[in-house]
N, C-alpha and C positions, 0 to 999 in steps of 0.2 A: 829162644831157649827158655825164657822165664815162664812161658805159658805151660810148660810141661812139668814145672817144679811145684811141689807142695810147700806150704808155709814152713819156714825154718830149714828147708832142704838146701844143701849147698853142693855145687859141682866140684868133684875131686879130680876128674879126668875128662877131657873132651878132645876128640881127634877125628879127622877124616880117615877113610880106609887107606892102607898103605898103597903107594904107587904101583905095587905089583898087581893090584886089582885091575889096572888098565892094560896090562901086557896082552892078555888073550884077545880082548875086543879090538885093541889097536892093531895087533898083528893081523887079525881078520880083515880089517879095513885096508891095511897096507897091501895085503895079497890081492884084494879086489881092485885096488888102485893100480897095481902093477899089471894085472890082467887087462884092465881098462886101457891103460897106456899102450900096451902091446896092440890091442884091437884098434885104437885110434891111429896107430902108426901103419896099419895095414892099408893096402890100396882100395879095396872095395868100400864105397861110402856106407853101405849098410853096417859093415863091421865097425867103421868109425863112429857111427851113431850109437851102436851098442856099447862101444868102449866109453864114449862120453857119458852114457847113462850109468855104466858101472863106476866111473869116477865120481859121479854125483852121489850114488848110493854109498860108496866108500866114505865120502866126506860126511854124509849125514849119519852113518853108523859111528864114525869117530866122534863127531860132535855129541851124539846121544850118550856115548860111553863116558865122555869127559863130564858132561852135565850131570849124569847119574852119580859119578864119583864125587863131584863137587858138592852135590846136594845131599850127600849121605854123611851122617855124623853119629859117632859112638860117644855116649856120655855115661860116666859113672858118677853117681851122686852119693850122698850119705845114706840114702834109702833104697835106690834102685839102679839098675843098669838098663839103658835103653838105646835104641837106634832110631834116629829120625831120618826119614828118607822121602824121596819123591820130588819130581821136578814141577809138574803142573799143580799137584795137590800134595800137601805135606801129610805124612803119616808117621806114627810112632809105634814101635813094638817095645814093650817094657816088661821087666820082671822085678819084683820086690826082693831085695837081697835077703831079708829076714826069712822068706819062705823058700828060697831056692836051694839051700844046702850048699854043698861044695861046688865051686866054680872050676871047670876044667879048662886047661889050655892045651891045644894040640899044635905042634910045630914040626914040619918036615925039615929035611936038611936045608933046602933052599930058604925056608922061613927062618931058620936059626941064623943062617948066614946074612940074610937081608933084614932081619929084625921084624918079622911079622908072623902071625899065626891065627888060629881060630879059637875064639873064646866061647865056651858052652856053659850057659847058666840056665838050668832047668830046660824049658822048651825053646829057649832063645839061643840060636847058634849064629855067631857073627864071624864071618871070614875076613881075612886080610886086616886084622887088628894090629896097628903098630904097637910095639912094646907090650905084647900080650901077657908076659909074666907080671908086669906092673899092674895091668888091668886086673889080672887074677888076684893079686895081693890086695888091691883096693876093694875088690868086690867080695872078698872073703870075710 
């Protein structure tokens, strides 16, 4: 994290995306795994091989989703808001708070219940932010 900070800049908030970010990709993997399991259970060997392949693809998709989630980090510092992401290579997208203007927070009903939302700061839109109101207050 220190490589992304300017001299004298301090971190005020740091978090991974909310676990809700994993629901859609993991649901997709579960559905593929169920289909693969059904195909493995069928009598013709060709369908069993196809089912085994689907099970493998489902496992790889689930692993990729969890790795992507684990390697994504939202950071609010005294000077900027940025997202660090990437599994094989690390990338960062940032906006300087002094130049952004108002920071917007969007939360649907489910987001309000579960405690996540989207933070919009200039051109940077960050979904599945845990405690987005706090992030909005810190970034303003």
